[in-house]
Each structure stands twice: as structure tokens, then as C-alpha cells.
N, C-alpha and C positions, 0 to 999 in steps of 0.2 A: 482415280485420282489417286495418287498417293498421300497415304497419310500423314508424310513431312510436312506437305507443303500445301493441302486442301484450303488453310484460309487464303492465300495468294491465290485463287482459282483466276482473277482479272487483271493478275499481275501476271508480265512477261519475262522476269526475269527473278534469280533467286535475292533474298534480301542477303544484304551482305555480312560477311560472317563476323568483323566485330559490332556490327550492329544489333546482328542477333543475340550476341554477348550482352552488350548495353541494354537490350529491352527484356531480356526473360527477366523471368521474376522464383523461377522452380527451384531455385538455390536459396530461397528463403521461405517461400508461401509452401513449399511443400510439408510445413508443422501443420498446415488447414487439411489434411486428406483424410485424419476423421471426420471432422465437419462434410467437407465435400463429398463424402459417401453418406452420410445418413442424407444431405439433402437431397442425393440422386435417387435410394430409395425413397424417400417418401415424394420424390415427383415423380418416378416410376407407378409406385402404388398410387396416385391419384390420375395420373394420363390413364390408366388403368380402368379403374373408377369413373372416369369419363368418357372413355368408348373411345380414346383415342388410340390406343395399343389395346393387345388383346393379353388378357390376362395371363396365358403362356408368354408373353414376350416381356409384360412382367415381373414374372418369376423368373423367366431366364434372368433379365436385366441384374434383379434383387440377387441373384447366385452367382450371377459374373461381377457385383460390385464387392461382395463376401471375401470371393477368392481374392480379385486385386489388394483390400485390405489385410487378408492374411498374409498376400505374399513382400507387401509392405514391412507389415509389423514382424516379418521370421527376417527381413533384410536382401530378400530375393528379387524386390523390383527393380528394375532398372530406369533410374530418371533421364529423361531425355532434354538437354537443353535447345534443341530445335520445337520443341511441343512448347515451350515459352512458359508454361505454368503448369499446376499441381491440376489442374480441370482438364487440361488437356493429356497431358500424362496418364490421368487414370480412365479418360473416356478412349482413347487409343488402345492404353491394353485392354479393357471393358471389351474393343470390338474385339479383337484379338482372338479375345476369349469367348464370344458368342457370336460373331458374325453378324448379320446385317442387323438382327436385331437393336444391336450397340448404338447405330446410326441414329435411331429412332429414339434416342434418350434426350435427345438438345430439344424435342421439339417443345415451341411454346417458352422457350428458356433462352438468356440470353446471358454470355460471360456475366453481363451487368450486373443483373441480379442474382445469379449464382454467387459470383463470387462476394457480395454484400449478403448474400445469406449464409455463407461460408461462418466471412467475417464477425458477423455477428454472435454465431452459434459460438467461435473459439469465446470472444470477449466477453461473453458470459460465462464460458465456464470457466474464464481466466479469474472473474470477477470472483465466481464463487470458491476458486480455490484462495485466492488472496486473502477472502476473509477467513478461512479457516486457518489459514497461517497467522494472522493478524490474531486470531484470539489464542492460539498456541503463545505466542509471547505475553499476550494479555494474562493467560494460566502463569507463564513463569513468574510474572510480575505480582500477583496477587497473592503466589505462594514464598515470594522473597518479604510483602509486607506483611503476611501474616507472621513471619519472625521476626520482624523489625519494628514491631509494635511498641516497644520498649527500650529502644534503639533512637537518639535523641544526635540532633549535629546542628549547624547552623543553617537555615533557609537563605538565602543570597537573594538580593536584588541589585541592580548593577555590575554583579558579582564582588556586591560584600557581604560582609558576616550581616545579618539582618536581624532574622527572629529566630529561636530555638522552635525546628521542628522534629517527629518523629519519619524514622527513614521511611516506616510505612505511607505516610502519608507523601513523600516524595515519589515517592515510587509508583501510589497510587493515582497521582496527576496523568502521570504517561497511560497507565492503565486507561484513564478515562479518554484522552486524547484516542486511546486505540481503539475505544468501542464507538466513537462516533466515525471514523473512516469504515470498520465495517457496516455502519449505520449506510452511511453514505455510498460503498460498494452495492448493498443489498440493493438501494432505491434506484440505482443508478441501472442496474441490471432490468429493470422493469420497462425502462425505457431501450433496451439492448434487445430486448426477447421481443421482437417485432418481426415480421417476417417480410422480403420486400418479394417473395418468388412469386411472379405473374405480371411483373411488371416490365419486365424483358428488358428490350434494349433502353426504353423509356418511355415508349405508347403505352405500354400494354400490347396484347395480343389477340389475334383473331380467334384462334385457339380456345375450345370453350373450357378455359383451367376453372380450376375450385380452388383457389390460394388459401381459403383455411380449413379447407383438407388438410394443405398440408401444414399449415401454421400448429393445429392439432398432433399432427402424428409427430413432431418435432416439439412438443410441449412449449411452443411459443404462446406469449401473452396475446397476440394482437395481428394484423396484418395493415399493410400497407394504406392511407389514404388517398397517394398521389405518385404514381408512375415517375414521375420524372422526380422527385421528392426519393423516392424508395432508391435507384439505384445511384444519388450522386452524395446522401445524407452521409455524414461518418460524423454526427453529432456525439453517438454514440461512442465512437475509439476516442473523441476526446476528452468528453465526461469521465470515461476509466483511466484516461491518461491522468486526468486534473487528480481522481482520487487517489492513484498512484503516486500523483507529484504529494501530494498532502503526507499520506502516508510515510512517503521518504521522508518528509521535515520534520516528521514527528519521531522517528527511527534518528533522522542525523541530532535531534537534541536530545535524545538520549543517549546516542553515543557521544555526544560533546562534554555529555554530565558524566560516562565512564571514565572518557579520557582525562577529564582532569583530575577527579576522584582517585585514578592511577598512577598521577603523580605524584612524587613522594613529599611534593612540599603541600599536601595534602593526605593523600595516605589514607583512604577513606574505604578504597576494596582493591583486593588482592585481585588479579587477574589470572584467571586458569590457565593453568599450561598450556591446555589445550587450544585455546583462543587465542593464541600471546606469541610473537616471534621475540628473536633474538636478533642484537647487533652482528655484523659483518665483523665488527672489529675491538666493539666495547662488550667484554660477555657480560659484567651488570647489568645490562640492560634487559628488560621487560617490555617491550612495545606492543600499545594497544592495535598493533596492524587491522584484526580484523573488522573492528567499529572507526578507524579511518577511514576502510575501503567503504565501508560502509555510509559515509558522511559524504567521500567523495562521488559515490555515485549519484546524490540525490541529483546534483549537477547534470549528469546526462538525463536524467529522467526530464528534467524541469527543459534542458535542448532539445528532447523530445518532442515533449508538448508545444513547445513553442514552433519548432518546426514545422509541424503539421497544422496548425492556427495559420501561420504563416501561409501554408502550400494550399490551404484551401481560402483565403482568403480572396484569392485574385480567379477564381474558378467559373465559369460561365457554365451554365447550364447545358447537360447533365453530366454524362460520364466524362472524364480527359482521363489520359494515361498516366497524369500528375497522380491519381489517386494509388496508382500500385505502391507510390511512397510509404503509405501510410503502415503497412504489417511490417515493414522491416523497422519502423519508428514502433509499432506496438509490439512487437516482439524483444526489443533493447528495452523498452519497460518491464515488461512482462520478466525477463531473465533481470533483470536490477532488486525489482521489488522483491518477487517471489525468493532467488537467491538470499536478500539482506534477513529479509524476517524468518527464513531458515536459518542462519545463522546467529543471528540476534536472540531468536529464542531460548538456543543453546546456551548460549554464551552469559543472559539474564539467568537462565537456573543454575548456572555456578557460579556464579560472583560471589564470593568473599567477603562478606563487610568489616570494616575492621570499626568495632563499636570506641573502644577506647581512643584510636585517633580520633575521632569523631566530638568525643568527649572532650578530649584535647582543646580540639579548635572552639567549643561551646564556649573555654575561658579566653579566649582571643575576640576582642572587636565589640565588646559590649551589649553582648545580644539583650541582654535584660534589660537594655535602657527602658524598653517600652514597658515593662514591669512597673518601672519606678513611678513612669510617667501617670499609667493607668489606676495606679496606688493613691497617687497624690490627685488625683480626678476622684476617686471613690472616698478623699478627703474632703470634699467639694470644695478644690481648687479648679478651675477654669481649665478645659484643655489647654487652650492657647500658653496659658499660664505655667502649668503644670511641666509643657514640652520645653520651655526655656529653663525650668527649674533644674529639670532631667540634665540638659544640655550643661548646664555649670556642673553639676554632680560629674556628669562623664571627663568634663576638662580639668576638673580637681584629680580625680583616680587615674586621666590619663598622665598626667603630672607628677604623680606619684608612681605610678609603672603600676599599677594593682587594677583587681577589678570593681567592680561597684558594690559587689558584695564584701568586698576587704575596707571598706571606707569605714572608719568608726562612728560609731551616732552622734557621738558632738559634731564634726564635722558636719553630717550631711543634715542635722538640726539646722546649726549656722546657714544652711542654703534654705532652709526651709523647719520650722518650728515644729509642721505639724504631723514630722515625719517620726515613729518609735518603732521600738525593736519586733514589731510587729509586720514592718519591713522586709527583713533578712529573707523567712521563707519561701517571699513568694518570690526573689530573686532566683532562687535552684531553675536548672533551667527545665528538670523533669516537673515541677508543679508550671512554668510557664505552660508547656505542652497543655500539660490535663484542667489549665486556665478557659484554654481556648473552646470553648464548649457551644460555641453558634455550630448550627450543620453545615456540613461541607471542609468546617476548620480542623486543625489538626487536631484537639483534643480526642480521647482515649474512646468515648464513644460514638462521635461522626467517624473516626478511622475503621471502627467495627461493622459501622451502619454502611459503609462505602462497602468494607468487605463483603458485608452480606449481598447487598446488593448488585454486586459484580459476578458474584459466585452464580448468584440464582439467575442472573445474565446468562450466564457462561453454560449456565447447565442445561 
């Protein structure tokens, strides 16, 4: 039977050309070639160990698969749309190379459990790469934080100036977010590294396979518990895509801060030339296009996750061709997250923070008001009363167009007689930062402890 149409043994007519193009997946699932070959090598060795094929046939298959891999990596492999997918393309070429033995490779195996294995191996590999890339971004942020321990800027709530913080504290907030992302990726990988091989189409197989041997050869952590679940489960892909979605959310927030800070109205950061563009008509512009594109790709990643969730919600047991769409969605997520992490790590390492502009911003918005309220509490005044008295002081300073630290002592004592000269040193931004001594706060000891813990974890 012609290799091109051997799957159509019961059909009298060839598939319509448009239908072939519509149903093929090789245009994108060829990315799985490494995983497909690795799974087939493990399957061939297991078949020989179980006496289903001979040792000589297994060696022939393994050698042929290595030749196929070499052809693909050299760019000499001819991918054929007629063969539908990566699996049939590789098997067809293998049979051309090794002859009849190639036809025995699929014994006890279906494309259903084969693609589930390949996809799990691929997702596991990408989760590992995502974790590495995320840690590189964390390293860039912690290095910048080390240099920013004595740089102070307004911290914001509701995008309104709130309290002074160190630049280090602000950047480390993102490092901790990304640490959680890495931990999620590693945890998701445990559930991804489960071998479905041996489930066959859906019911298992009558051949005496050894799924545990395949799992061991591929360094997987477990084998399937239910053959129907094994071929239809895509939880691992969804979980990985959720990890990517949350990682992109954190990246997008970082991008938003960079975009705001690069605006001359803030002027907190000077964008590196290598990660910026200009305008086609306004030569003065320096646009944060890299950060904007990473922010924009976040929506694509969310859409892919929601799309696959929607596909899965209506599928009956077990394998349905709808599942072919899982890989295109995952590949898009992989490209978006991997690319964004790489470029943002480079950009974060190159950012030039403008300490003077941050200092000037601290003089606006009365970010030291909480210091006055806390000072009044230290004088025995209940916090709610101290809050009201501080509000009155802010109102007075605002009417005069000055900072709280510029109000004369007599005016402050008119608001509250408990105030004395000891207040003024406390209103300085650097003092406000250093007085935040609680663990995890913006105080210098906390920041040093955070840096130590993060550097130790990254090491």
C-alpha cells in the first residue's frame, strides 16, 4: 500500500485537497520532532525488551530515528503535508531508511497516546526553559535593586503619590512575583511528566507493553492511571498556559511601570537606546516599544488559554480531533512568554534610573504625611485623631503651596500643641524609609534581607 495513503485503507477515494490542508498539523507540530523521536526510541527499546520485536530490529529503528533527527536538524528533511503530522512524517521517512522494521515501530501504540507523550515532553521542556528565563529577569532586577538601595521615590496607590520607598523595594516586589512564577512552573512540571504511552487509542493494548520502562527511559515521574484519561487529558497544557498567563501579567505590570517612568512627566528612568524606537515624524521621541509589545502580548496569551479551555469544556471522552488545536495555542503562548522574558531581562539590566527626578517627585504629593500622623501617635494621640490633624496640616500646606516640612512650627503647634522641633527630621524621605523596620518593608535592613534571600534562592 502506498505510504501516502495507508491510513485510508477502508476508503475508496482520496481525501479532498482542501480537506487535507485543513486537517494537517505538520505545519506547526513539527516543533515536536525531538520529543517524537525520543518517545519512539524509548518505545522501540521497550518493544525489544518485551520480546515483541528483536534486539536487532530495535537497534535498526533507533539508528534510523537518529538519522531522521540529523536530517531534520541539518534542514534536509522534507516535510509532507499529505502525511498530516510530525509523527507520520517521521515514521514514513524511518521506513524508507530501515525498511520493514519501520512498520513495526507503531506496535501497541496509537497516535493518541503518542501525541500525548510528545506534547507532555515538549511542555515539560518549555516549563523548564520558562523557569530559567524568568530567573534571568529576576537576576537583572536584583542587580538593579542592589544599586538602588539609597535611591528614594514615591510609592503609589491609586497611581497617587503615597509614601516614600526605596527603588530597591519597588524592584524587589517584581522579583518576588517572578519567584512565585518559577515555583508554579516547577510544580506544574511534576504533573506534566506523566507518561501516557501504553494507553494506545483509548483502551490500552493486548501487547505486553511495559509503560514503566518507557517512563524511566524518558525520565518521567509517573505513568497514567486510566487509559481513557491518558489520551484525552490536556490539564498539563492548560496548567502550563496558566503559569504563562500569570507570568505575562507580572511582566505586563513591570512594563507599565517602565512605560510610566520613562514618560517625561515622571522622568524616573532613561530608556536604553537598544530597547527603544523613535517616531517616524517626531524626532524627539523615545518610545518604549519593547515594553509596550510585551504588555500587548499578554492579551494574546490570555486568549490562547481561554480558547483551549473553551475547546476542552465540550469534548466527550476520549480523543477528538479538536485536541489538535492545543499545540498551536501552546506554541503561541511559548513564543510570547519566552520572547518577552528574554527581551525584558536585557532591558531591565540596561535601565538608567534618574535618582534626581525621583527626589524631586518626593517633594510633591505630601508623601511624608504618614510620618506626621505616626509622630502624633507617638505623642499619645489616637491614630484616628492624628489622621484628622495631619489632614488639617496638609490642607494648610496645600493652600500655601509648600511642603509639610516647610510649615513653621508655630503653625503646626496651632493645629496640635504636642508638635515640637523633633518632627522635622522625621519628615525627610530617607528618614521615612529607614523608619520602616517591619520585615518585608522598605527599610534598609528588610531590603538587605530580601536581597540575601533572593540571591541565595537564585544561586
